[in-house]
BANULUM-933362 format. One record per residue (C-alpha): residue number from 0; residue in one letter; x, y, z. Coordinates in pm, 1 decimal, always signed. Layout:
// residues N
<dofi><num>NUM</num><residuo>A</residuo><X>X</X><Y>Y</Y><Z>Z</Z></dofi>
...
This chain:
// residues 228
<dofi><num>0</num><residuo>M</residuo><X>-3928.3</X><Y>-5284.7</Y><Z>+2318.0</Z></dofi>
<dofi><num>1</num><residuo>K</residuo><X>-3769.6</X><Y>-5420.5</Y><Z>+2571.4</Z></dofi>
<dofi><num>2</num><residuo>R</residuo><X>-3637.7</X><Y>-5230.6</Y><Z>+2893.0</Z></dofi>
<dofi><num>3</num><residuo>F</residuo><X>-3238.2</X><Y>-5368.2</Y><Z>+2798.6</Z></dofi>
<dofi><num>4</num><residuo>S</residuo><X>-3242.8</X><Y>-5249.0</Y><Z>+2461.5</Z></dofi>
<dofi><num>5</num><residuo>R</residuo><X>-3375.3</X><Y>-4941.8</Y><Z>+2534.6</Z></dofi>
<dofi><num>6</num><residuo>V</residuo><X>-3124.4</X><Y>-4855.2</Y><Z>+2796.0</Z></dofi>
<dofi><num>7</num><residuo>A</residuo><X>-2852.2</X><Y>-5022.2</Y><Z>+2597.8</Z></dofi>
<dofi><num>8</num><residuo>I</residuo><X>-2927.9</X><Y>-4805.2</Y><Z>+2291.1</Z></dofi>
<dofi><num>9</num><residuo>A</residuo><X>-2941.4</X><Y>-4488.5</Y><Z>+2483.7</Z></dofi>
<dofi><num>10</num><residuo>T</residuo><X>-2621.2</X><Y>-4571.2</Y><Z>+2671.1</Z></dofi>
<dofi><num>11</num><residuo>I</residuo><X>-2453.6</X><Y>-4636.5</Y><Z>+2319.0</Z></dofi>
<dofi><num>12</num><residuo>A</residuo><X>-2592.6</X><Y>-4329.9</Y><Z>+2182.9</Z></dofi>
<dofi><num>13</num><residuo>F</residuo><X>-2449.4</X><Y>-4132.7</Y><Z>+2479.3</Z></dofi>
<dofi><num>14</num><residuo>A</residuo><X>-2109.1</X><Y>-4304.1</Y><Z>+2454.9</Z></dofi>
<dofi><num>15</num><residuo>G</residuo><X>-2098.2</X><Y>-4237.8</Y><Z>+2048.2</Z></dofi>
<dofi><num>16</num><residuo>A</residuo><X>-2181.5</X><Y>-3873.3</Y><Z>+2144.2</Z></dofi>
<dofi><num>17</num><residuo>A</residuo><X>-1899.0</X><Y>-3840.3</Y><Z>+2409.5</Z></dofi>
<dofi><num>18</num><residuo>S</residuo><X>-1671.6</X><Y>-3998.7</Y><Z>+2160.9</Z></dofi>
<dofi><num>19</num><residuo>L</residuo><X>-1731.3</X><Y>-3742.2</Y><Z>+1892.1</Z></dofi>
<dofi><num>20</num><residuo>A</residuo><X>-1669.1</X><Y>-3446.0</Y><Z>+2164.7</Z></dofi>
<dofi><num>21</num><residuo>A</residuo><X>-1380.4</X><Y>-3616.1</Y><Z>+2276.6</Z></dofi>
<dofi><num>22</num><residuo>A</residuo><X>-1280.2</X><Y>-3592.1</Y><Z>+1867.4</Z></dofi>
<dofi><num>23</num><residuo>D</residuo><X>-1220.3</X><Y>-3242.5</Y><Z>+1934.9</Z></dofi>
<dofi><num>24</num><residuo>T</residuo><X>-853.6</X><Y>-3260.3</Y><Z>+1976.2</Z></dofi>
<dofi><num>25</num><residuo>P</residuo><X>-713.5</X><Y>-3031.4</Y><Z>+2266.9</Z></dofi>
<dofi><num>26</num><residuo>S</residuo><X>-432.9</X><Y>-2759.4</Y><Z>+2133.5</Z></dofi>
<dofi><num>27</num><residuo>N</residuo><X>-152.7</X><Y>-2977.6</Y><Z>+2344.7</Z></dofi>
<dofi><num>28</num><residuo>I</residuo><X>-223.9</X><Y>-3284.9</Y><Z>+2163.9</Z></dofi>
<dofi><num>29</num><residuo>F</residuo><X>+13.1</X><Y>-3260.5</Y><Z>+1855.2</Z></dofi>
<dofi><num>30</num><residuo>H</residuo><X>-44.1</X><Y>-3451.9</Y><Z>+1512.8</Z></dofi>
<dofi><num>31</num><residuo>K</residuo><X>+159.2</X><Y>-3820.0</Y><Z>+1467.3</Z></dofi>
<dofi><num>32</num><residuo>L</residuo><X>+431.5</X><Y>-3646.1</Y><Z>+1256.0</Z></dofi>
<dofi><num>33</num><residuo>A</residuo><X>+438.9</X><Y>-3339.4</Y><Z>+1486.2</Z></dofi>
<dofi><num>34</num><residuo>V</residuo><X>+514.9</X><Y>-3603.7</Y><Z>+1794.0</Z></dofi>
<dofi><num>35</num><residuo>Q</residuo><X>+774.3</X><Y>-3793.5</Y><Z>+1609.3</Z></dofi>
<dofi><num>36</num><residuo>K</residuo><X>+952.8</X><Y>-3444.0</Y><Z>+1543.1</Z></dofi>
<dofi><num>37</num><residuo>L</residuo><X>+949.0</X><Y>-3326.7</Y><Z>+1837.4</Z></dofi>
<dofi><num>38</num><residuo>V</residuo><X>+1098.1</X><Y>-3674.6</Y><Z>+1983.6</Z></dofi>
<dofi><num>39</num><residuo>A</residuo><X>+1363.5</X><Y>-3624.1</Y><Z>+1694.5</Z></dofi>
<dofi><num>40</num><residuo>A</residuo><X>+1453.5</X><Y>-3267.2</Y><Z>+1826.5</Z></dofi>
<dofi><num>41</num><residuo>E</residuo><X>+1558.6</X><Y>-3364.5</Y><Z>+2192.3</Z></dofi>
<dofi><num>42</num><residuo>T</residuo><X>+1552.3</X><Y>-3012.7</Y><Z>+2303.3</Z></dofi>
<dofi><num>43</num><residuo>P</residuo><X>+1441.9</X><Y>-2879.5</Y><Z>+2649.2</Z></dofi>
<dofi><num>44</num><residuo>V</residuo><X>+1175.4</X><Y>-2710.1</Y><Z>+2482.6</Z></dofi>
<dofi><num>45</num><residuo>A</residuo><X>+1048.8</X><Y>-3029.1</Y><Z>+2264.8</Z></dofi>
<dofi><num>46</num><residuo>H</residuo><X>+1063.7</X><Y>-3235.0</Y><Z>+2587.4</Z></dofi>
<dofi><num>47</num><residuo>L</residuo><X>+866.2</X><Y>-2996.7</Y><Z>+2795.9</Z></dofi>
<dofi><num>48</num><residuo>A</residuo><X>+571.8</X><Y>-3006.6</Y><Z>+2463.6</Z></dofi>
<dofi><num>49</num><residuo>L</residuo><X>+589.2</X><Y>-3361.9</Y><Z>+2461.1</Z></dofi>
<dofi><num>50</num><residuo>A</residuo><X>+538.5</X><Y>-3370.1</Y><Z>+2826.2</Z></dofi>
<dofi><num>51</num><residuo>A</residuo><X>+211.5</X><Y>-3158.4</Y><Z>+2760.2</Z></dofi>
<dofi><num>52</num><residuo>H</residuo><X>+132.5</X><Y>-3380.2</Y><Z>+2502.9</Z></dofi>
<dofi><num>53</num><residuo>F</residuo><X>+123.2</X><Y>-3731.3</Y><Z>+2694.6</Z></dofi>
<dofi><num>54</num><residuo>R</residuo><X>-58.1</X><Y>-3574.4</Y><Z>+2992.6</Z></dofi>
<dofi><num>55</num><residuo>A</residuo><X>-332.7</X><Y>-3475.9</Y><Z>+2766.6</Z></dofi>
<dofi><num>56</num><residuo>V</residuo><X>-313.0</X><Y>-3811.0</Y><Z>+2578.9</Z></dofi>
<dofi><num>57</num><residuo>A</residuo><X>-346.4</X><Y>-3971.7</Y><Z>+2911.0</Z></dofi>
<dofi><num>58</num><residuo>D</residuo><X>-655.1</X><Y>-3784.4</Y><Z>+2996.9</Z></dofi>
<dofi><num>59</num><residuo>R</residuo><X>-848.9</X><Y>-3858.8</Y><Z>+2674.2</Z></dofi>
<dofi><num>60</num><residuo>Y</residuo><X>-698.3</X><Y>-4275.6</Y><Z>+2746.7</Z></dofi>
<dofi><num>61</num><residuo>L</residuo><X>-915.1</X><Y>-4222.5</Y><Z>+3082.9</Z></dofi>
<dofi><num>62</num><residuo>E</residuo><X>-1206.9</X><Y>-4095.2</Y><Z>+2947.3</Z></dofi>
<dofi><num>63</num><residuo>E</residuo><X>-1221.0</X><Y>-4327.4</Y><Z>+2703.4</Z></dofi>
<dofi><num>64</num><residuo>A</residuo><X>-1184.8</X><Y>-4601.4</Y><Z>+2959.9</Z></dofi>
<dofi><num>65</num><residuo>A</residuo><X>-1480.5</X><Y>-4422.6</Y><Z>+3109.5</Z></dofi>
<dofi><num>66</num><residuo>R</residuo><X>-1681.1</X><Y>-4490.8</Y><Z>+2858.9</Z></dofi>
<dofi><num>67</num><residuo>H</residuo><X>-1596.0</X><Y>-4833.0</Y><Z>+2769.8</Z></dofi>
<dofi><num>68</num><residuo>R</residuo><X>-1701.0</X><Y>-4907.4</Y><Z>+3157.0</Z></dofi>
<dofi><num>69</num><residuo>A</residuo><X>-2049.7</X><Y>-4731.5</Y><Z>+3139.6</Z></dofi>
<dofi><num>70</num><residuo>T</residuo><X>-2144.2</X><Y>-4910.7</Y><Z>+2843.5</Z></dofi>
<dofi><num>71</num><residuo>A</residuo><X>-2050.5</X><Y>-5251.6</Y><Z>+3038.3</Z></dofi>
<dofi><num>72</num><residuo>A</residuo><X>-2256.9</X><Y>-5152.7</Y><Z>+3351.7</Z></dofi>
<dofi><num>73</num><residuo>V</residuo><X>-2550.0</X><Y>-5156.5</Y><Z>+3101.3</Z></dofi>
<dofi><num>74</num><residuo>Y</residuo><X>-2478.6</X><Y>-5472.9</Y><Z>+2980.1</Z></dofi>
<dofi><num>75</num><residuo>T</residuo><X>-2390.8</X><Y>-5617.9</Y><Z>+3281.6</Z></dofi>
<dofi><num>76</num><residuo>V</residuo><X>-2753.2</X><Y>-5570.2</Y><Z>+3389.7</Z></dofi>
<dofi><num>77</num><residuo>H</residuo><X>-2860.5</X><Y>-5872.3</Y><Z>+3217.7</Z></dofi>
<dofi><num>78</num><residuo>P</residuo><X>-2605.7</X><Y>-6127.8</Y><Z>+3291.0</Z></dofi>
<dofi><num>79</num><residuo>N</residuo><X>-2814.5</X><Y>-6428.3</Y><Z>+3211.3</Z></dofi>
<dofi><num>80</num><residuo>R</residuo><X>-2769.6</X><Y>-6331.8</Y><Z>+2812.6</Z></dofi>
<dofi><num>81</num><residuo>A</residuo><X>-2482.9</X><Y>-6464.7</Y><Z>+2629.2</Z></dofi>
<dofi><num>82</num><residuo>A</residuo><X>-2468.2</X><Y>-6165.9</Y><Z>+2399.6</Z></dofi>
<dofi><num>83</num><residuo>A</residuo><X>-2499.2</X><Y>-5943.9</Y><Z>+2682.9</Z></dofi>
<dofi><num>84</num><residuo>T</residuo><X>-2237.3</X><Y>-6050.4</Y><Z>+2894.3</Z></dofi>
<dofi><num>85</num><residuo>S</residuo><X>-2013.2</X><Y>-6120.5</Y><Z>+2587.8</Z></dofi>
<dofi><num>86</num><residuo>A</residuo><X>-2039.2</X><Y>-5758.5</Y><Z>+2520.6</Z></dofi>
<dofi><num>87</num><residuo>A</residuo><X>-1981.8</X><Y>-5634.8</Y><Z>+2872.6</Z></dofi>
<dofi><num>88</num><residuo>I</residuo><X>-1666.3</X><Y>-5855.5</Y><Z>+2906.6</Z></dofi>
<dofi><num>89</num><residuo>H</residuo><X>-1536.1</X><Y>-5719.5</Y><Z>+2565.1</Z></dofi>
<dofi><num>90</num><residuo>C</residuo><X>-1588.5</X><Y>-5361.8</Y><Z>+2693.1</Z></dofi>
<dofi><num>91</num><residuo>D</residuo><X>-1427.1</X><Y>-5414.2</Y><Z>+3039.1</Z></dofi>
<dofi><num>92</num><residuo>R</residuo><X>-1118.9</X><Y>-5534.5</Y><Z>+2865.5</Z></dofi>
<dofi><num>93</num><residuo>E</residuo><X>-1095.7</X><Y>-5221.6</Y><Z>+2625.0</Z></dofi>
<dofi><num>94</num><residuo>A</residuo><X>-1161.4</X><Y>-5009.4</Y><Z>+2915.5</Z></dofi>
<dofi><num>95</num><residuo>A</residuo><X>-858.9</X><Y>-5195.8</Y><Z>+3102.1</Z></dofi>
<dofi><num>96</num><residuo>L</residuo><X>-659.7</X><Y>-5132.4</Y><Z>+2753.2</Z></dofi>
<dofi><num>97</num><residuo>A</residuo><X>-742.5</X><Y>-4778.3</Y><Z>+2780.2</Z></dofi>
<dofi><num>98</num><residuo>T</residuo><X>-606.3</X><Y>-4740.6</Y><Z>+3097.3</Z></dofi>
<dofi><num>99</num><residuo>G</residuo><X>-302.6</X><Y>-4907.4</Y><Z>+3071.8</Z></dofi>
<dofi><num>100</num><residuo>W</residuo><X>-239.2</X><Y>-4708.0</Y><Z>+2800.3</Z></dofi>
<dofi><num>101</num><residuo>A</residuo><X>-334.8</X><Y>-4382.5</Y><Z>+3041.8</Z></dofi>
<dofi><num>102</num><residuo>S</residuo><X>-66.1</X><Y>-4472.8</Y><Z>+3281.1</Z></dofi>
<dofi><num>103</num><residuo>E</residuo><X>+192.7</X><Y>-4567.4</Y><Z>+3020.5</Z></dofi>
<dofi><num>104</num><residuo>A</residuo><X>+154.2</X><Y>-4197.4</Y><Z>+2890.2</Z></dofi>
<dofi><num>105</num><residuo>R</residuo><X>+166.7</X><Y>-4024.5</Y><Z>+3226.4</Z></dofi>
<dofi><num>106</num><residuo>E</residuo><X>+510.9</X><Y>-4226.3</Y><Z>+3280.9</Z></dofi>
<dofi><num>107</num><residuo>L</residuo><X>+617.2</X><Y>-4063.3</Y><Z>+2950.3</Z></dofi>
<dofi><num>108</num><residuo>A</residuo><X>+520.0</X><Y>-3717.8</Y><Z>+3032.9</Z></dofi>
<dofi><num>109</num><residuo>A</residuo><X>+712.7</X><Y>-3762.8</Y><Z>+3382.1</Z></dofi>
<dofi><num>110</num><residuo>Y</residuo><X>+982.1</X><Y>-3895.7</Y><Z>+3173.6</Z></dofi>
<dofi><num>111</num><residuo>H</residuo><X>+1007.5</X><Y>-3585.3</Y><Z>+2966.5</Z></dofi>
<dofi><num>112</num><residuo>V</residuo><X>+979.7</X><Y>-3370.6</Y><Z>+3231.5</Z></dofi>
<dofi><num>113</num><residuo>D</residuo><X>+1292.9</X><Y>-3534.0</Y><Z>+3403.3</Z></dofi>
<dofi><num>114</num><residuo>H</residuo><X>+1494.5</X><Y>-3516.1</Y><Z>+3070.3</Z></dofi>
<dofi><num>115</num><residuo>A</residuo><X>+1411.3</X><Y>-3102.7</Y><Z>+3009.1</Z></dofi>
<dofi><num>116</num><residuo>A</residuo><X>+1543.1</X><Y>-3066.1</Y><Z>+3334.7</Z></dofi>
<dofi><num>117</num><residuo>G</residuo><X>+1835.3</X><Y>-3289.4</Y><Z>+3303.4</Z></dofi>
<dofi><num>118</num><residuo>R</residuo><X>+1740.0</X><Y>-3540.3</Y><Z>+3545.3</Z></dofi>
<dofi><num>119</num><residuo>P</residuo><X>+1759.4</X><Y>-3903.5</Y><Z>+3498.8</Z></dofi>
<dofi><num>120</num><residuo>A</residuo><X>+1489.8</X><Y>-4051.2</Y><Z>+3422.3</Z></dofi>
<dofi><num>121</num><residuo>V</residuo><X>+1374.6</X><Y>-4442.8</Y><Z>+3314.4</Z></dofi>
<dofi><num>122</num><residuo>L</residuo><X>+1218.6</X><Y>-4501.3</Y><Z>+2976.3</Z></dofi>
<dofi><num>123</num><residuo>P</residuo><X>+855.1</X><Y>-4629.2</Y><Z>+3017.3</Z></dofi>
<dofi><num>124</num><residuo>M</residuo><X>+765.9</X><Y>-4950.3</Y><Z>+2834.9</Z></dofi>
<dofi><num>125</num><residuo>G</residuo><X>+515.1</X><Y>-4819.2</Y><Z>+2616.8</Z></dofi>
<dofi><num>126</num><residuo>A</residuo><X>+758.6</X><Y>-4543.2</Y><Z>+2480.0</Z></dofi>
<dofi><num>127</num><residuo>T</residuo><X>+820.4</X><Y>-4619.0</Y><Z>+2176.0</Z></dofi>
<dofi><num>128</num><residuo>E</residuo><X>+441.3</X><Y>-4656.9</Y><Z>+2073.9</Z></dofi>
<dofi><num>129</num><residuo>L</residuo><X>+366.1</X><Y>-4343.7</Y><Z>+2194.0</Z></dofi>
<dofi><num>130</num><residuo>W</residuo><X>+672.6</X><Y>-4197.4</Y><Z>+2024.5</Z></dofi>
<dofi><num>131</num><residuo>A</residuo><X>+527.9</X><Y>-4338.2</Y><Z>+1704.9</Z></dofi>
<dofi><num>132</num><residuo>G</residuo><X>+204.3</X><Y>-4151.0</Y><Z>+1784.4</Z></dofi>
<dofi><num>133</num><residuo>R</residuo><X>-27.2</X><Y>-4422.3</Y><Z>+1949.2</Z></dofi>
<dofi><num>134</num><residuo>G</residuo><X>-334.0</X><Y>-4186.2</Y><Z>+2095.1</Z></dofi>
<dofi><num>135</num><residuo>A</residuo><X>-210.1</X><Y>-3874.0</Y><Z>+1841.1</Z></dofi>
<dofi><num>136</num><residuo>P</residuo><X>-440.6</X><Y>-3802.9</Y><Z>+1568.1</Z></dofi>
<dofi><num>137</num><residuo>E</residuo><X>-371.7</X><Y>-3854.4</Y><Z>+1173.0</Z></dofi>
<dofi><num>138</num><residuo>P</residuo><X>-215.7</X><Y>-3548.8</Y><Z>+1055.4</Z></dofi>
<dofi><num>139</num><residuo>T</residuo><X>-492.5</X><Y>-3310.5</Y><Z>+837.2</Z></dofi>
<dofi><num>140</num><residuo>P</residuo><X>-483.0</X><Y>-3286.8</Y><Z>+444.6</Z></dofi>
<dofi><num>141</num><residuo>D</residuo><X>-401.0</X><Y>-2891.4</Y><Z>+519.8</Z></dofi>
<dofi><num>142</num><residuo>Q</residuo><X>-103.4</X><Y>-2981.7</Y><Z>+799.0</Z></dofi>
<dofi><num>143</num><residuo>L</residuo><X>+79.7</X><Y>-3223.3</Y><Z>+542.5</Z></dofi>
<dofi><num>144</num><residuo>H</residuo><X>+29.9</X><Y>-2959.5</Y><Z>+260.9</Z></dofi>
<dofi><num>145</num><residuo>K</residuo><X>+240.2</X><Y>-2727.6</Y><Z>+510.5</Z></dofi>
<dofi><num>146</num><residuo>L</residuo><X>+495.1</X><Y>-2998.5</Y><Z>+655.5</Z></dofi>
<dofi><num>147</num><residuo>A</residuo><X>+566.6</X><Y>-3045.1</Y><Z>+265.2</Z></dofi>
<dofi><num>148</num><residuo>L</residuo><X>+607.5</X><Y>-2702.0</Y><Z>+193.5</Z></dofi>
<dofi><num>149</num><residuo>L</residuo><X>+825.4</X><Y>-2657.5</Y><Z>+479.8</Z></dofi>
<dofi><num>150</num><residuo>A</residuo><X>+1062.6</X><Y>-2951.2</Y><Z>+430.6</Z></dofi>
<dofi><num>151</num><residuo>R</residuo><X>+1400.3</X><Y>-2846.2</Y><Z>+373.9</Z></dofi>
<dofi><num>152</num><residuo>T</residuo><X>+1626.8</X><Y>-3163.7</Y><Z>+505.7</Z></dofi>
<dofi><num>153</num><residuo>R</residuo><X>+1658.9</X><Y>-3496.4</Y><Z>+428.3</Z></dofi>
<dofi><num>154</num><residuo>S</residuo><X>+1500.9</X><Y>-3590.9</Y><Z>+763.6</Z></dofi>
<dofi><num>155</num><residuo>D</residuo><X>+1198.1</X><Y>-3370.7</Y><Z>+703.8</Z></dofi>
<dofi><num>156</num><residuo>H</residuo><X>+1157.1</X><Y>-3560.8</Y><Z>+366.3</Z></dofi>
<dofi><num>157</num><residuo>L</residuo><X>+1180.3</X><Y>-3941.9</Y><Z>+502.3</Z></dofi>
<dofi><num>158</num><residuo>V</residuo><X>+941.5</X><Y>-3873.4</Y><Z>+795.5</Z></dofi>
<dofi><num>159</num><residuo>L</residuo><X>+678.9</X><Y>-3769.4</Y><Z>+525.2</Z></dofi>
<dofi><num>160</num><residuo>A</residuo><X>+803.5</X><Y>-4035.0</Y><Z>+260.1</Z></dofi>
<dofi><num>161</num><residuo>E</residuo><X>+791.9</X><Y>-4355.7</Y><Z>+585.1</Z></dofi>
<dofi><num>162</num><residuo>Y</residuo><X>+413.8</X><Y>-4164.0</Y><Z>+655.0</Z></dofi>
<dofi><num>163</num><residuo>Y</residuo><X>+275.8</X><Y>-4166.8</Y><Z>+298.2</Z></dofi>
<dofi><num>164</num><residuo>T</residuo><X>+419.7</X><Y>-4528.8</Y><Z>+258.5</Z></dofi>
<dofi><num>165</num><residuo>T</residuo><X>+223.7</X><Y>-4658.8</Y><Z>+589.5</Z></dofi>
<dofi><num>166</num><residuo>V</residuo><X>-80.2</X><Y>-4482.8</Y><Z>+427.8</Z></dofi>
<dofi><num>167</num><residuo>A</residuo><X>-17.9</X><Y>-4665.0</Y><Z>+81.7</Z></dofi>
<dofi><num>168</num><residuo>S</residuo><X>-10.0</X><Y>-5016.8</Y><Z>+271.0</Z></dofi>
<dofi><num>169</num><residuo>T</residuo><X>-301.6</X><Y>-4926.8</Y><Z>+481.3</Z></dofi>
<dofi><num>170</num><residuo>K</residuo><X>-504.2</X><Y>-4818.5</Y><Z>+217.0</Z></dofi>
<dofi><num>171</num><residuo>T</residuo><X>-425.2</X><Y>-5119.6</Y><Z>-21.6</Z></dofi>
<dofi><num>172</num><residuo>A</residuo><X>-520.5</X><Y>-5351.6</Y><Z>+247.5</Z></dofi>
<dofi><num>173</num><residuo>A</residuo><X>-823.5</X><Y>-5197.5</Y><Z>+289.1</Z></dofi>
<dofi><num>174</num><residuo>A</residuo><X>-868.7</X><Y>-5230.0</Y><Z>-90.2</Z></dofi>
<dofi><num>175</num><residuo>A</residuo><X>-813.5</X><Y>-5577.1</Y><Z>-66.6</Z></dofi>
<dofi><num>176</num><residuo>G</residuo><X>-1084.6</X><Y>-5639.1</Y><Z>+218.0</Z></dofi>
<dofi><num>177</num><residuo>H</residuo><X>-1336.5</X><Y>-5481.8</Y><Z>+7.9</Z></dofi>
<dofi><num>178</num><residuo>L</residuo><X>-1269.4</X><Y>-5709.0</Y><Z>-321.1</Z></dofi>
<dofi><num>179</num><residuo>R</residuo><X>-1315.9</X><Y>-5996.1</Y><Z>-72.8</Z></dofi>
<dofi><num>180</num><residuo>M</residuo><X>-1639.6</X><Y>-5887.0</Y><Z>+33.3</Z></dofi>
<dofi><num>181</num><residuo>A</residuo><X>-1757.4</X><Y>-5771.6</Y><Z>-334.5</Z></dofi>
<dofi><num>182</num><residuo>T</residuo><X>-1636.8</X><Y>-6148.4</Y><Z>-410.5</Z></dofi>
<dofi><num>183</num><residuo>A</residuo><X>-1819.1</X><Y>-6345.2</Y><Z>-114.7</Z></dofi>
<dofi><num>184</num><residuo>Y</residuo><X>-2164.4</X><Y>-6120.5</Y><Z>-160.3</Z></dofi>
<dofi><num>185</num><residuo>R</residuo><X>-2145.9</X><Y>-6202.0</Y><Z>-552.2</Z></dofi>
<dofi><num>186</num><residuo>A</residuo><X>-2111.7</X><Y>-6575.5</Y><Z>-426.8</Z></dofi>
<dofi><num>187</num><residuo>G</residuo><X>-2438.4</X><Y>-6562.5</Y><Z>-228.1</Z></dofi>
<dofi><num>188</num><residuo>T</residuo><X>-2785.1</X><Y>-6450.8</Y><Z>-338.6</Z></dofi>
<dofi><num>189</num><residuo>R</residuo><X>-2858.6</X><Y>-6077.8</Y><Z>-333.8</Z></dofi>
<dofi><num>190</num><residuo>H</residuo><X>-3213.5</X><Y>-5952.4</Y><Z>-202.2</Z></dofi>
<dofi><num>191</num><residuo>G</residuo><X>-3338.6</X><Y>-5645.8</Y><Z>-305.5</Z></dofi>
<dofi><num>192</num><residuo>I</residuo><X>-3228.1</X><Y>-5370.5</Y><Z>-494.5</Z></dofi>
<dofi><num>193</num><residuo>Y</residuo><X>-2927.0</X><Y>-5284.4</Y><Z>-307.1</Z></dofi>
<dofi><num>194</num><residuo>D</residuo><X>-2624.5</X><Y>-5416.8</Y><Z>-493.4</Z></dofi>
<dofi><num>195</num><residuo>A</residuo><X>-2365.6</X><Y>-5511.8</Y><Z>-211.3</Z></dofi>
<dofi><num>196</num><residuo>A</residuo><X>-2096.9</X><Y>-5618.2</Y><Z>-424.6</Z></dofi>
<dofi><num>197</num><residuo>G</residuo><X>-2094.9</X><Y>-5313.1</Y><Z>-649.7</Z></dofi>
<dofi><num>198</num><residuo>T</residuo><X>-2074.5</X><Y>-5139.6</Y><Z>-330.4</Z></dofi>
<dofi><num>199</num><residuo>R</residuo><X>-1764.9</X><Y>-5275.5</Y><Z>-243.9</Z></dofi>
<dofi><num>200</num><residuo>D</residuo><X>-1638.3</X><Y>-5269.2</Y><Z>-543.0</Z></dofi>
<dofi><num>201</num><residuo>H</residuo><X>-1651.0</X><Y>-4889.2</Y><Z>-551.1</Z></dofi>
<dofi><num>202</num><residuo>L</residuo><X>-1508.6</X><Y>-4865.1</Y><Z>-205.9</Z></dofi>
<dofi><num>203</num><residuo>A</residuo><X>-1223.6</X><Y>-5077.4</Y><Z>-309.0</Z></dofi>
<dofi><num>204</num><residuo>R</residuo><X>-1156.5</X><Y>-4838.0</Y><Z>-611.5</Z></dofi>
<dofi><num>205</num><residuo>L</residuo><X>-1146.5</X><Y>-4526.6</Y><Z>-376.5</Z></dofi>
<dofi><num>206</num><residuo>A</residuo><X>-905.7</X><Y>-4706.5</Y><Z>-151.0</Z></dofi>
<dofi><num>207</num><residuo>N</residuo><X>-660.8</X><Y>-4804.8</Y><Z>-477.2</Z></dofi>
<dofi><num>208</num><residuo>E</residuo><X>-681.7</X><Y>-4437.7</Y><Z>-578.4</Z></dofi>
<dofi><num>209</num><residuo>E</residuo><X>-605.3</X><Y>-4316.4</Y><Z>-227.7</Z></dofi>
<dofi><num>210</num><residuo>A</residuo><X>-288.7</X><Y>-4583.8</Y><Z>-189.3</Z></dofi>
<dofi><num>211</num><residuo>R</residuo><X>-203.2</X><Y>-4476.2</Y><Z>-538.4</Z></dofi>
<dofi><num>212</num><residuo>K</residuo><X>-179.6</X><Y>-4126.4</Y><Z>-440.6</Z></dofi>
<dofi><num>213</num><residuo>A</residuo><X>-29.1</X><Y>-4161.3</Y><Z>-105.2</Z></dofi>
<dofi><num>214</num><residuo>Q</residuo><X>+247.9</X><Y>-4393.7</Y><Z>-283.1</Z></dofi>
<dofi><num>215</num><residuo>D</residuo><X>+333.0</X><Y>-4103.9</Y><Z>-530.7</Z></dofi>
<dofi><num>216</num><residuo>A</residuo><X>+372.3</X><Y>-3892.4</Y><Z>-230.7</Z></dofi>
<dofi><num>217</num><residuo>A</residuo><X>+569.6</X><Y>-4115.5</Y><Z>-70.9</Z></dofi>
<dofi><num>218</num><residuo>N</residuo><X>+807.7</X><Y>-4184.9</Y><Z>-352.3</Z></dofi>
<dofi><num>219</num><residuo>R</residuo><X>+845.4</X><Y>-3789.8</Y><Z>-405.5</Z></dofi>
<dofi><num>220</num><residuo>H</residuo><X>+974.1</X><Y>-3740.6</Y><Z>-82.0</Z></dofi>
<dofi><num>221</num><residuo>Q</residuo><X>+1214.6</X><Y>-3989.2</Y><Z>-72.9</Z></dofi>
<dofi><num>222</num><residuo>Q</residuo><X>+1359.8</X><Y>-3891.2</Y><Z>-414.7</Z></dofi>
<dofi><num>223</num><residuo>L</residuo><X>+1372.7</X><Y>-3530.0</Y><Z>-249.9</Z></dofi>
<dofi><num>224</num><residuo>A</residuo><X>+1530.3</X><Y>-3679.8</Y><Z>+54.6</Z></dofi>
<dofi><num>225</num><residuo>T</residuo><X>+1850.8</X><Y>-3794.2</Y><Z>-139.7</Z></dofi>
<dofi><num>226</num><residuo>I</residuo><X>+1920.3</X><Y>-3418.1</Y><Z>-288.9</Z></dofi>
<dofi><num>227</num><residuo>A</residuo><X>+1826.8</X><Y>-3224.0</Y><Z>+50.4</Z></dofi>
């Protein structure tokens, strides 16, 4: 194996391990629906909680940027190789995007601190996306179950209905993508015993089933919102 390949694989493996370590969500990072509920609360306590959340989100974006730069550094060792150069450019671009979101999150954290103290503040450009949950993890099934049990108001149910509608749309799109791939595999020549088209069909069925369940949940909370 060439030296470049060995170094690249080692670096990518390190970056992957770092990504898994970073996936352990800090306690002051809220899931997407919790962020949205805090934003809607507009209380000093909620503002301070959001400030802590967005500072932690900024830190995670900076860690992400550092991982991308480390990977880019490996690729740029061999700039004469077109694929390596292209990969390095992509990593640098991703690092720049992550750094930009870190800056936006820091500014939004400061905004919420000012609001909690009753001071005037200028809303950062990226506030809408960050308030919607950018940088925050998806709620776990257990968290969603608890939110559903505790939902009492029309607003609570509408938030859940919107979330499940988005999930249903995403899963439906994923299923359509798997079916397109299955069609493409069948149009070509299959080699060996691995049935790629069959696998895509199976993934499409799973995604459609998840979409159906999510849409059922969305419809249920939409109905509950009318009587809450």
